[in-house]
C-alpha positions, 0 to 999 in steps of 0.5 A: 707696888710697881717699881717705877713708882719709887721715882715719883716718891723720890721726886716728891721728897727731893723737892718737899718744900715746894709750894703746892698750888692747892694751898697757894694762899697759905704758903705764898710766903714759903719759898720753894726749896728745890733739891732737898735731901729727904732727911732735911726736907722737914725741919720747921713749921713752914716745911711741915705745912708744905709737906702736909698740903702735899698729902692733901694734894694727892687727895685732890688728884683727878685720879682720886677725889678730884674725879675718879674715886667717887665717879667710879663708885657711882658708875659701877653702882648704876647711879651714872651712865657712861655716855662718852668714849673712854673704853676704860670707863665703859669697863667700869659701867659694865662691871667688866673691868680688865686688869690693865685698866689704866684709870684703875691703875692710876687711882691705885698708885695715886692713893699709894703715893699719898700714903707714902707722902704721909709715911715720910712726914710721920717718920720725920715729925718726931725729930723736928725741933721747932718749938712752934710745931705741935708734933702730936696734932700734926701726927694726928692729922697725918695718921688720920689722912693715912687711915682714910687712904688705906680705907679707900684702897680697901673699899675697892680692892679688898674685902670679900665677895659678899661684903666687908669685915668677913673672916676671909676678907683680903686686904692690900699691902700695908706700907708704914715706912717711907719709900725714899731709896730704891731699896725701900721700894721692895714689893711687900705681900698683901695683908689680910683685911683684918690686919689693914683694919687694925692699922686703920683703927690704930691711926684713927684712935691715935688721932682721936686721942690727941688733946691738942688735935682741933675738932674742926679745921676748914678743908682739912681733917680735924678730930671730927673728921677722924670720928666720922672716918671711924664711924664709916669704917665701923659701919663697914666692919659691922661694928654697929654699937661703935658706929652708932657711938661715933656718929652720936659724937659727931652729931652731938657736937652741935658744930654741924647742922643740916641745911633746910629743905629750901636751902638744900642746893646750897650744900654745893652751891656754896662752899663749906656749908654748915652741913659740911664736915670735910670738903676738899677745896678747889679754886681756879688755880687748882681745879678738878675735872668733875663738872667737865666730865659730866657736862656736854660739849655745848656747855664746855664739858666732855660729856663722859658721864651722866646721871642714870635713868635708874637714879632718877626713878629712885626718887619719890614724888616731891623729893627736893633731891631729884632736881639736884641729882638729875637735871630735866632741862638742858643739859639733861641727865646731869647733876647740880652737885658739880657745875663749875665747868670753866673754873673747875672749882667745885669743892668735893665733900668727903663727909657731911652730916646727912651721911652721919645721920644715915650711918647712925640710923643703920647702926641702930637698926642693925642692932635690933630691939624695939628701942634701937629700931625706933631710934634708927627710924627716927634718924632716917626720918630726919633725912626724909623730912628734910628732903620733903618726904613724909616720915616712915612709920612703924615697919619691920627691921628688914624694911627699914634697912631697905629704906636706909639703902634707898635713902643713901642712894638718893641722898648721897648720889654722885658722892661716891657711895653707891658701889660700896653700899651694894657691896656691904648689902651683898647686892651687886647681883642686882646690877646684873653681875653674875660673877661674884668675884667682881665685887672686888676691883682687880689689882692693877696687873702691872703691880702684880707682874713687877712685884714678881707675883709677891702682890697677888691678884684678886681671885677670878681676874 
């Protein structure tokens, strides 16, 4: 982690009570508390709430879910085309990323900033004496947030050339204590992929095991989200039975339901639909740049990225999702999942029920056996039928897995999955990539240099 980042950390914690714009309504009664010492920043429910929403503020950043994290997975994975002028975006679209790519560096550091914010609160909460604070539930939420952020770092910068969860997988640097002083910012070596997963699972298991941790908290992480994160993690780790069980827990809760074919567009046209498990809330005072980057200058946008012709061609006839994923009337080649250009208040869905069905479908089919394969095919057909397609009938295990990958492409388009799915299936070569090491993004070169090479670059860069 580069040395200058510690000053960002200190700036946050010396003003830890500041009201974050993303939570203005919840915190409007909380007066800003500037220049707080880190040791006294979190003392009661109000200050903890402010700090907690500061962690969510990191997730909302344009360097993270507010634009780049999901867009790069779609751009590098072939679901988006680069139609703008940023050379750093062109590197991602061409899968020729340089180690000094500023957008990759900003994403990496933003996520680590969020982790450090979570670490500081995790360290502080046990000592808070305010009886109104549910410490266990607060720690559960913070540790689930930390698990998500570490997993998101690992998805881009870790793993192996042929996927995730392999014996030779490389990880990222695990930092579990706060960076509050200059000495705390000493660089630490990268852990193995397995070690990072061990920590991620420990955080998630803690969260899931807290009895007072609410199942569902609108626009925040509750126990259902923790189970969803773990289901996704176990899918990547190829722990099929556990991924299936976790997905079943979420589906079986009956707290979420798929929208109908006729109402499919409302998953994004309205906020927090019945299908949404976790989405980040944006408003006119706390905007993202997603629609702005998609849409044309004539409509008030920047026109940096567009839906690709390859994504358009991936849809079967009569698929209701095609009109959402690829517009055919002006402005063409855009998406209707993000449309609020002037207000920038499209919510970003991080988990929704359709993905959980597809996780369970794949996990079941991967386990093999007639019953599991049939059950997985049934899950796949739930999503196909909702999209207006005919259900698939008895086909081979390999064919069903291919169909699930295809289904994930069109169902989850523009939501930040395509690059990682191609990595999981060991199919990045289908993008024309001949250098297998490019499956992993490069660690920002400045991190490597300022650490004195303690943080080692990914092989090949």
